[in-house]
DSSP file (Angstrom, degrees, kcal/mol; ACC not computed):
  #  RESIDUE AA STRUCTURE BP1 BP2  ACC     N-H-->O    O-->H-N    N-H-->O    O-->H-N    TCO  KAPPA ALPHA  PHI   PSI    X-CA   Y-CA   Z-CA
    1    1 A M              0   0    0      0, 0.0     2,-0.2     0, 0.0     0, 0.0   0.000 360.0 360.0 360.0 134.0  -42.3   -9.7   18.0
    2    2 A H        -     0   0    0      1,-0.0     2,-0.4     2,-0.0    83,-0.0  -0.566 360.0-152.5 -85.8 150.5  -44.5   -8.8   20.9
    3    3 A H        -     0   0    0     -2,-0.2     2,-0.1     2,-0.0    -1,-0.0  -0.679  23.2-179.9-123.3  76.0  -47.2  -11.2   22.1
    4    4 A W        +     0   0    0     -2,-0.4     2,-0.3     4,-0.1     6,-0.1  -0.459   3.7 170.5 -77.7 149.3  -49.8   -8.9   23.6
    5    5 A E    >   -     0   0    0     -2,-0.1     3,-2.5     4,-0.1    21,-0.3  -0.987  43.5 -82.3-154.3 156.0  -53.0  -10.4   25.2
    6    6 A V  T 3  S+     0   0    0     -2,-0.3    21,-0.2     1,-0.3     3,-0.1  -0.382 120.2  23.5 -59.3 132.1  -55.9   -9.3   27.3
    7    7 A G  T 3  S+     0   0    0     19,-2.9    -1,-0.3     1,-0.4    20,-0.1   0.209 104.0 112.0  92.0 -13.8  -54.8   -9.3   30.9
    8    8 A G  S <  S-     0   0    0     -3,-2.5    18,-2.8    18,-0.1    -1,-0.4  -0.233  70.6-101.4 -84.0 177.4  -51.2   -8.9   29.9
    9    9 A V  E     -A   25   0A   0     16,-0.2     2,-0.3    -3,-0.1    16,-0.2  -0.803  31.1-177.7-105.4 142.0  -48.9   -5.9   30.4
   10   10 A I  E     -A   24   0A   0     14,-2.5    14,-2.6    -2,-0.4     2,-0.5  -0.992  21.6-134.0-134.9 142.7  -47.9   -3.3   27.9
   11   11 A N  E     +A   23   0A   0     -2,-0.3    74,-2.8    12,-0.2     2,-0.4  -0.866  27.5 178.9-103.0 125.8  -45.5   -0.4   28.5
   12   12 A I  E     +AB  22  84A   0     10,-2.5    10,-2.1    -2,-0.5     2,-0.3  -0.978   5.7 163.7-131.2 137.7  -46.5    3.0   27.2
   13   13 A G  E     - B   0  83A   0     70,-2.1    70,-2.7    -2,-0.4     7,-0.2  -0.899  33.0-132.7-141.9 172.6  -44.9    6.4   27.4
   14   14 A W  E > > -A   19   0A   0      5,-1.7     5,-2.3    -2,-0.3     3,-1.7  -0.807  18.2-176.3-131.0  89.5  -45.1    9.8   25.8
   15   15 A P  G > 5S+     0   0    0      0, 0.0     3,-1.3     0, 0.0    -1,-0.1   0.784  80.2  64.2 -61.2 -29.6  -41.6   11.0   24.8
   16   16 A D  G 3 5S+     0   0    0     65,-0.5    66,-0.1     1,-0.3    64,-0.0   0.734 110.2  40.1 -67.1 -20.2  -42.8   14.4   23.6
   17   17 A F  G < 5S-     0   0    0     -3,-1.7    -1,-0.3     2,-0.2     3,-0.1   0.282 117.8-111.7-106.4   7.1  -43.9   15.1   27.2
   18   18 A G  T < 5 +     0   0    0     -3,-1.3     2,-0.7     1,-0.2    -2,-0.1   0.716  68.5 147.1  70.3  19.9  -40.8   13.5   28.7
   19   19 A R  E   < -A   14   0A   0     -5,-2.3    -5,-1.7     3,-0.0    -1,-0.2  -0.807  38.8-145.7 -94.1 114.2  -42.9   10.7   30.2
   20   20 A T  E     -     0   0A   0     -2,-0.7    -6,-0.1    -7,-0.2    -8,-0.1  -0.259  34.7 -78.5 -72.0 163.9  -41.0    7.4   30.3
   21   21 A E  E     -     0   0A   0     -8,-0.2     2,-0.3   -10,-0.1    -8,-0.3  -0.324  49.7-178.5 -64.9 142.4  -42.8    4.2   29.7
   22   22 A R  E     -A   12   0A   0    -10,-2.1   -10,-2.5    -3,-0.1     2,-0.3  -0.938  31.8 -93.0-135.8 162.8  -44.8    2.7   32.5
   23   23 A S  E     +A   11   0A   0     -2,-0.3     2,-0.3   -12,-0.2   -12,-0.2  -0.540  39.0 177.2 -84.4 138.0  -46.8   -0.6   32.7
   24   24 A Y  E     -A   10   0A   0    -14,-2.6   -14,-2.5    -2,-0.3     2,-0.4  -0.938  28.1-121.0-130.6 154.8  -50.5   -0.8   31.9
   25   25 A T  E     -AC   9  41A   0     16,-2.8    16,-2.1    -2,-0.3     2,-0.5  -0.836  28.0-121.4 -97.2 134.7  -52.8   -3.8   31.9
   26   26 A I  E     - C   0  40A   0    -18,-2.8   -19,-2.9    -2,-0.4    14,-0.3  -0.644  28.1-179.6 -78.2 122.2  -54.5   -4.6   28.6
   27   27 A V  E     -     0   0A   0     12,-3.3     2,-0.3    -2,-0.5    13,-0.2   0.874  69.6 -17.7 -88.8 -45.7  -58.3   -4.6   29.1
   28   28 A N  E    S+ C   0  39A   0     11,-1.3    11,-2.8   -22,-0.1    -1,-0.4  -0.973  71.2 173.4-155.3 161.9  -59.3   -5.4   25.5
   29   29 A M  E     - C   0  38A   0     -2,-0.3     2,-0.4     9,-0.2     9,-0.2  -0.996  29.1-141.7-164.1 161.7  -57.6   -5.3   22.2
   30   30 A D  E     - C   0  37A   0      7,-2.7     7,-2.8    -2,-0.3     2,-0.6  -0.988  17.3-175.0-129.1 123.3  -57.5   -6.0   18.5
   31   31 A H  E     + C   0  36A   0     -2,-0.4     2,-0.6     5,-0.2     5,-0.2  -0.906  11.2 168.4-121.6 101.0  -54.1   -7.1   17.0
   32   32 A L  E >   - C   0  35A   0      3,-2.3     3,-2.0    -2,-0.6     2,-0.4  -0.815  61.2 -71.4-118.7  87.9  -54.5   -7.4   13.3
   33   33 A G  T 3  S-     0   0    0     -2,-0.6    20,-0.1     1,-0.3    81,-0.0  -0.501 121.3  -3.0  65.0-118.3  -51.1   -7.8   11.7
   34   34 A Q  T 3  S+     0   0    0     -2,-0.4    19,-2.7    80,-0.1     2,-0.4   0.606 118.9  92.8 -79.2 -12.4  -49.3   -4.4   12.0
   35   35 A V  E <   -CD  32  52A   0     -3,-2.0    -3,-2.3    17,-0.2     2,-0.5  -0.711  51.2-178.6 -91.7 127.6  -52.4   -2.8   13.6
   36   36 A L  E     +CD  31  51A   0     15,-2.7    15,-2.7    -2,-0.4     2,-0.4  -0.982   4.2 174.9-126.7 120.1  -52.7   -2.7   17.4
   37   37 A R  E     +CD  30  50A   0     -7,-2.8    -7,-2.7    -2,-0.5     2,-0.4  -0.993  15.1 167.9-121.6 126.9  -55.7   -1.2   19.1
   38   38 A A  E     -CD  29  49A   0     11,-2.4    11,-2.1    -2,-0.4     2,-0.5  -0.991  33.9-148.9-143.2 148.9  -55.9   -1.6   22.9
   39   39 A R  E     -CD  28  48A   0    -11,-2.8   -12,-3.3    -2,-0.4   -11,-1.3  -0.970  34.4-177.7-108.4 130.0  -57.8   -0.3   25.9
   40   40 A V  E     -CD  26  47A   0      7,-3.3     7,-2.2    -2,-0.5     2,-0.3  -0.845  15.5-157.1-130.4 162.3  -55.5   -0.3   28.9
   41   41 A T  E     -CD  25  46A   0    -16,-2.1   -16,-2.8    -2,-0.3     5,-0.2  -0.986  20.3-156.6-138.8 150.9  -55.7    0.6   32.6
   42   42 A D        -     0   0    0      3,-1.8     4,-0.1    -2,-0.3   -19,-0.1   0.237  69.6 -90.7-102.1  10.2  -53.2    1.5   35.3
   43   43 A G  S    S+     0   0    0      2,-0.4     3,-0.1   -18,-0.1   -19,-0.0   0.160 122.6  43.5 100.5 -16.6  -55.6    0.2   37.9
   44   44 A E  S    S+     0   0    0      1,-0.4     2,-0.3     0, 0.0    -1,-0.0   0.666 115.2  27.7-121.9 -49.7  -57.4    3.5   38.4
   45   45 A K        -     0   0    0      2,-0.0    -3,-1.8     0, 0.0    -2,-0.4  -0.808  65.4-141.5-117.8 157.5  -58.0    5.0   34.9
   46   46 A E  E     +D   41   0A   0     -2,-0.3     2,-0.3    -5,-0.2    -5,-0.2  -0.870  22.4 165.5-115.1 153.6  -58.5    3.6   31.5
   47   47 A G  E     -D   40   0A   0     -7,-2.2    -7,-3.3    -2,-0.3     2,-0.3  -0.928  15.1-149.9-151.7 173.4  -57.2    4.9   28.1
   48   48 A G  E     -D   39   0A   0     -2,-0.3     2,-0.3    -9,-0.3    -9,-0.2  -0.956   9.4-176.0-148.2 166.3  -56.8    3.6   24.7
   49   49 A F  E     -D   38   0A   0    -11,-2.1   -11,-2.4    -2,-0.3     2,-0.4  -0.983  14.2-153.1-157.0 160.4  -54.7    3.8   21.5
   50   50 A L  E     +D   37   0A   0     42,-0.4    42,-2.4    -2,-0.3     2,-0.3  -0.963  26.7 166.7-139.3 122.1  -54.6    2.5   17.9
   51   51 A V  E     -DE  36  91A   0    -15,-2.7   -15,-2.7    -2,-0.4     2,-0.5  -0.894  29.2-140.8-132.7 161.0  -51.2    2.3   16.2
   52   52 A V  E     -D   35   0A   0     38,-0.5     3,-0.5    -2,-0.3    38,-0.2  -0.991  23.5-140.2-122.9 121.3  -49.7    0.8   13.1
   53   53 A H  S    S+     0   0    0    -19,-2.7   -19,-0.1    -2,-0.5    36,-0.1  -0.498  77.4   9.0 -79.1 148.6  -46.2   -0.7   13.4
   54   54 A D  S    S+     0   0    0      1,-0.2    -1,-0.2    -2,-0.2   -20,-0.0   0.905  92.7 134.1  52.7  53.3  -43.6   -0.3   10.6
   55   55 A C        -     0   0    0     -3,-0.5    -1,-0.2   -21,-0.1    -3,-0.1  -0.991  56.6-119.0-137.6 126.3  -45.6    2.2    8.6
   56   56 A P    >>  -     0   0    0      0, 0.0     4,-1.9     0, 0.0     3,-0.6  -0.274  27.1-118.6 -62.2 149.2  -44.4    5.4    7.0
   57   57 A E  H 3> S+     0   0    0      1,-0.3     4,-2.1     2,-0.2     5,-0.2   0.854 113.0  57.9 -59.2 -37.1  -46.1    8.6    8.2
   58   58 A V  H 3> S+     0   0    0      1,-0.2     4,-1.6     2,-0.2    -1,-0.3   0.878 107.7  48.1 -62.4 -35.6  -47.4    9.4    4.7
   59   59 A V  H <> S+     0   0    0     -3,-0.6     4,-2.8     2,-0.2    -1,-0.2   0.878 106.5  56.8 -71.4 -37.7  -49.2    6.0    4.7
   60   60 A L  H  X S+     0   0    0     -4,-1.9     4,-2.2     1,-0.2    -2,-0.2   0.920 107.0  49.5 -57.3 -43.2  -50.6    6.7    8.1
   61   61 A E  H  X S+     0   0    0     -4,-2.1     4,-2.1     1,-0.2    -1,-0.2   0.898 110.9  49.4 -63.4 -40.6  -52.2    9.9    6.8
   62   62 A M  H  X S+     0   0    0     -4,-1.6     4,-2.6     1,-0.2    -2,-0.2   0.909 110.0  51.4 -64.1 -42.0  -53.7    8.0    3.9
   63   63 A L  H  X S+     0   0    0     -4,-2.8     4,-2.5     1,-0.2    -2,-0.2   0.889 108.7  51.2 -63.0 -39.8  -55.0    5.3    6.2
   64   64 A A  H  X S+     0   0    0     -4,-2.2     4,-2.3     2,-0.2    11,-0.3   0.919 111.3  47.6 -63.3 -43.5  -56.7    7.9    8.4
   65   65 A E  H  X S+     0   0    0     -4,-2.1     4,-2.2     2,-0.2    -2,-0.2   0.919 112.7  48.3 -64.5 -43.4  -58.3    9.5    5.3
   66   66 A Q  H  X S+     0   0    0     -4,-2.6     4,-2.4     1,-0.2    -2,-0.2   0.899 111.5  50.1 -64.1 -40.4  -59.6    6.2    4.0
   67   67 A A  H  X S+     0   0    0     -4,-2.5     4,-3.0     2,-0.2     5,-0.4   0.907 108.9  52.4 -65.0 -41.2  -61.0    5.2    7.4
   68   68 A T  H  X S+     0   0    0     -4,-2.3     4,-2.0     1,-0.2     5,-0.3   0.938 112.9  44.8 -58.0 -47.4  -62.8    8.6    7.7
   69   69 A N  H  < S+     0   0    0     -4,-2.2    -2,-0.2     1,-0.2    -1,-0.2   0.885 118.0  43.4 -65.5 -39.2  -64.4    8.0    4.3
   70   70 A K  H  < S+     0   0    0     -4,-2.4    -2,-0.2    -5,-0.2    -1,-0.2   0.894 123.0  33.6 -74.8 -40.7  -65.3    4.4    5.0
   71   71 A L  H  < S-     0   0    0     -4,-3.0    -2,-0.2     2,-0.2    -3,-0.2   0.678  97.3-126.9 -96.4 -19.4  -66.6    4.7    8.6
   72   72 A G  S  < S+     0   0    0     -4,-2.0     2,-0.3    -5,-0.4    -4,-0.1   0.623  76.0  94.9  83.7  11.9  -68.2    8.2    8.4
   73   73 A F  S    S-     0   0    0     -6,-0.3    -1,-0.3    -5,-0.3    -2,-0.2  -0.982  83.9 -93.3-132.9 151.5  -66.4    9.7   11.4
   74   74 A K        -     0   0    0     -2,-0.3    21,-0.6    -3,-0.1     2,-0.4  -0.380  40.2-177.4 -68.7 129.3  -63.3   11.8   11.5
   75   75 A V  E     + F   0  94A   0    -11,-0.3     2,-0.3    -2,-0.2    19,-0.2  -0.996   5.9 175.3-125.5 130.6  -60.0    9.9   12.0
   76   76 A I  E     - F   0  93A   0     17,-2.4    17,-3.0    -2,-0.4     2,-0.6  -0.893  34.7-114.3-129.8 162.4  -56.7   11.7   12.2
   77   77 A V  E     - F   0  92A   0     -2,-0.3    15,-0.2    15,-0.2   -16,-0.0  -0.883  42.0-123.0 -95.0 123.3  -53.1   10.8   12.9
   78   78 A S  E     -     0   0A   0     13,-3.2    13,-0.0    -2,-0.6    -1,-0.0  -0.317   6.3-146.1 -67.6 144.5  -52.0   12.4   16.2
   79   79 A N  E    S+     0   0A   0     11,-0.1     2,-0.6     2,-0.1    -1,-0.1   0.641  80.9  91.7 -79.0 -16.3  -49.1   14.7   16.4
   80   80 A L  E    S-     0   0A   0     11,-0.1    11,-0.7   -65,-0.0     2,-0.2  -0.706  73.2-146.5 -82.7 118.5  -48.4   13.4   19.9
   81   81 A R  E     - F   0  90A   0     -2,-0.6   -65,-0.5     9,-0.2     2,-0.3  -0.583  13.0-165.4 -84.9 147.3  -46.0   10.5   19.7
   82   82 A C  E     - F   0  89A   0      7,-2.9     7,-3.4    -2,-0.2     2,-0.5  -0.892  13.4-136.5-123.1 159.1  -46.3    7.5   22.1
   83   83 A S  E     -BF  13  88A   0    -70,-2.7   -70,-2.1    -2,-0.3     2,-0.5  -0.974  16.1-169.8-116.9 133.9  -43.8    4.8   22.8
   84   84 A I  E >  S-BF  12  87A   0      3,-2.7     3,-1.8    -2,-0.5   -72,-0.2  -0.968  73.7 -25.2-126.3 114.8  -45.1    1.2   23.1
   85   85 A D  T 3  S-     0   0    0    -74,-2.8    -1,-0.1    -2,-0.5   -73,-0.1   0.883 130.8 -44.1  46.6  45.1  -42.7   -1.4   24.5
   86   86 A G  T 3  S+     0   0    0    -75,-0.2     2,-0.5     1,-0.2    -1,-0.3   0.366 115.3 111.0  89.5  -3.9  -39.7    0.7   23.3
   87   87 A T  E <   -F   84   0A   0     -3,-1.8    -3,-2.7     2,-0.0     2,-0.5  -0.914  60.8-139.8-108.2 125.5  -41.1    1.7   19.8
   88   88 A V  E     +F   83   0A   0     -2,-0.5     2,-0.3    -5,-0.2    -5,-0.3  -0.714  35.4 162.6 -86.1 128.5  -42.0    5.3   19.2
   89   89 A L  E     -F   82   0A   0     -7,-3.4    -7,-2.9    -2,-0.5     2,-0.5  -0.903  39.5-120.2-139.5 161.8  -45.2    5.6   17.1
   90   90 A R  E     -F   81   0A   0     -2,-0.3   -38,-0.5   -38,-0.2     2,-0.2  -0.924  34.0-147.4-103.2 136.0  -47.9    8.0   16.1
   91   91 A S  E     -E   51   0A   0    -11,-0.7   -13,-3.2    -2,-0.5     2,-0.4  -0.563  13.6-110.6-100.7 165.3  -51.4    7.0   17.1
   92   92 A F  E     -F   77   0A   0    -42,-2.4     2,-0.4   -15,-0.2   -42,-0.4  -0.763  28.7-154.7 -93.1 140.0  -54.8    7.5   15.4
   93   93 A D  E     +F   76   0A   0    -17,-3.0   -17,-2.4    -2,-0.4     2,-0.3  -0.907  22.9 152.6-115.4 145.5  -57.3    9.8   17.1
   94   94 A Y  E     -F   75   0A   0     -2,-0.4     2,-0.3   -19,-0.2   -19,-0.1  -0.968  51.0 -80.5-162.1 160.3  -61.1    9.7   16.8
   95   95 A E        +     0   0    0    -21,-0.6     2,-0.3    -2,-0.3    10,-0.0  -0.522  57.2 159.4 -71.9 129.1  -64.1   10.6   18.8
   96   96 A W        +     0   0    0     -2,-0.3     7,-0.1     9,-0.0    -2,-0.0  -0.982  16.8 179.4-152.4 138.5  -65.0    8.0   21.3
   97   97 A Y        -     0   0    0     -2,-0.3     2,-2.6     2,-0.2     5,-0.2  -0.965  43.3-106.3-134.5 152.0  -67.0    7.9   24.5
   98   98 A P  S    S+     0   0    0      0, 0.0    -2,-0.0     0, 0.0     3,-0.0  -0.337  82.9 111.0 -78.3  62.6  -67.7    4.9   26.9
   99   99 A T  S >> S-     0   0    0     -2,-2.6     3,-1.2     1,-0.1     4,-0.9  -0.908  82.3-109.8-130.5 158.6  -71.3    4.6   25.7
  100  100 A P  G >4 S+     0   0    0      0, 0.0     3,-0.6     0, 0.0     4,-0.4   0.850 115.4  63.2 -56.5 -34.9  -73.1    1.9   23.7
  101  101 A E  G 34 S+     0   0    0      1,-0.2     3,-0.2     2,-0.1     4,-0.1   0.827 114.4  31.6 -59.4 -33.0  -73.4    4.4   20.7
  102  102 A Y  G X4 S+     0   0    0     -3,-1.2     3,-1.2    -5,-0.2    -1,-0.2   0.419  89.4 102.5-104.4  -1.3  -69.6    4.5   20.4
  103  103 A A  T << S+     0   0    0     -4,-0.9     4,-0.4    -3,-0.6    -1,-0.1   0.803  81.6  48.9 -57.7 -34.2  -68.7    1.0   21.6
  104  104 A H  T 3> S+     0   0    0     -4,-0.4     4,-2.6    -3,-0.2    -1,-0.3   0.691  89.1  85.6 -80.0 -19.1  -68.1   -0.4   18.1
  105  105 A R  H <> S+     0   0    0     -3,-1.2     4,-2.8     1,-0.2     5,-0.3   0.874  83.5  52.2 -57.3 -47.2  -65.8    2.4   16.9
  106  106 A P  H  > S+     0   0    0      0, 0.0     4,-2.3     0, 0.0    -1,-0.2   0.939 116.9  38.1 -58.7 -47.6  -62.4    1.1   18.2
  107  107 A T  H  > S+     0   0    0     -4,-0.4     4,-2.5     2,-0.2     5,-0.2   0.902 115.6  53.3 -70.5 -40.1  -62.7   -2.4   16.6
  108  108 A D  H  X S+     0   0    0     -4,-2.6     4,-2.4     1,-0.2    -1,-0.2   0.919 111.7  46.8 -58.6 -42.5  -64.4   -1.0   13.4
  109  109 A L  H  X S+     0   0    0     -4,-2.8     4,-2.8    -5,-0.3     5,-0.3   0.921 110.4  51.3 -66.9 -43.9  -61.5    1.4   13.0
  110  110 A A  H  X S+     0   0    0     -4,-2.3     4,-2.4    -5,-0.3    -2,-0.2   0.920 113.5  45.8 -58.7 -43.5  -58.8   -1.2   13.6
  111  111 A R  H  X S+     0   0    0     -4,-2.5     4,-2.7     2,-0.2    -1,-0.2   0.896 112.4  50.5 -67.4 -40.5  -60.4   -3.5   11.0
  112  112 A A  H  X S+     0   0    0     -4,-2.4     4,-2.5    -5,-0.2    -2,-0.2   0.928 113.4  44.8 -64.1 -44.7  -60.8   -0.7    8.5
  113  113 A I  H  X S+     0   0    0     -4,-2.8     4,-2.5     2,-0.2    -2,-0.2   0.920 114.2  49.1 -66.5 -43.1  -57.2    0.4    8.9
  114  114 A S  H  X S+     0   0    0     -4,-2.4     4,-2.2    -5,-0.3    -2,-0.2   0.917 112.7  48.5 -61.4 -43.1  -55.9   -3.2    8.7
  115  115 A G  H  X S+     0   0    0     -4,-2.7     4,-2.2     2,-0.2    -2,-0.2   0.915 112.2  47.8 -63.9 -43.8  -58.1   -3.8    5.6
  116  116 A S  H  X S+     0   0    0     -4,-2.5     4,-2.3     2,-0.2    -1,-0.2   0.897 110.8  52.2 -63.9 -40.0  -56.9   -0.7    3.9
  117  117 A L  H  X S+     0   0    0     -4,-2.5     4,-2.1     1,-0.2    -1,-0.2   0.909 109.7  48.6 -62.9 -42.5  -53.3   -1.5    4.7
  118  118 A E  H  X S+     0   0    0     -4,-2.2     4,-1.9     2,-0.2    -1,-0.2   0.898 109.6  52.5 -64.7 -40.2  -53.6   -5.0    3.2
  119  119 A E  H  X>S+     0   0    0     -4,-2.2     5,-3.5     1,-0.2     4,-0.5   0.912 108.9  50.5 -60.7 -42.2  -55.2   -3.5    0.1
  120  120 A M  H ><5S+     0   0    0     -4,-2.3     3,-1.0     1,-0.2    -2,-0.2   0.915 109.3  50.6 -61.6 -42.7  -52.3   -1.2   -0.3
  121  121 A K  H 3<5S+     0   0    0     -4,-2.1    -1,-0.2     1,-0.3    -2,-0.2   0.847 111.4  48.4 -63.9 -33.4  -49.8   -4.1    0.1
  122  122 A Q  H 3<5S-     0   0    0     -4,-1.9    -1,-0.3    -5,-0.1    -2,-0.2   0.503 118.1-112.8 -84.3  -4.4  -51.7   -6.0   -2.6
  123  123 A G  T <<5S+     0   0    0     -3,-1.0    -3,-0.2    -4,-0.5    -2,-0.1   0.723  71.0 141.6  79.5  21.4  -51.7   -3.0   -4.9
  124  124 A G      < -     0   0    0     -5,-3.5    -1,-0.1     1,-0.2    -5,-0.0   0.029  56.7 -41.0 -84.4-166.1  -55.5   -2.6   -4.6
  125  125 A P              0   0    0      0, 0.0    -1,-0.2     0, 0.0    -3,-0.1  -0.176 360.0 360.0 -59.1 147.4  -57.7    0.5   -4.4
  126  126 A S              0   0    0     -3,-0.1    -6,-0.0    -7,-0.1   -60,-0.0   0.349 360.0 360.0-124.4 360.0  -56.6    3.3   -2.2
C-alpha cells in the first residue's frame, strides 16, 4: 500500500508513449479509498490525474457516466494509460482550467467517484 501525501513524491509514466516513470512532487491530492486524485509538479510544470486502483474497466466506464450525471460536466475514462508507482491504470478526463470557476471540480469528482464506488460495493443504486 502506498502512502502518498502532499509534498511527497509519486512516480508517473505513460507506457503507451514509451515514457518510463519519473518522479513528481504532489502539490495537492484526495486519496479516498481506491480513488487517488492528485495535482503534481516536476518543478516547472503542473499536471493532474484521477485514477481508481483495482477496478475493472467496465466499472470505470460506469463511474464516469455516473459522475457526469451527478456533477453536470462530462467525465470520460481516458484511452491513454498511465503508470503510477509501477501500476498501469486508466485515468479519468474532464474539463478543467486553473481558474476559480473550475477549482472545485477535481475534489468534487474524486468524491463523486468514491461515493459511487462505495454504493456499488454495498449493492446500492447505480
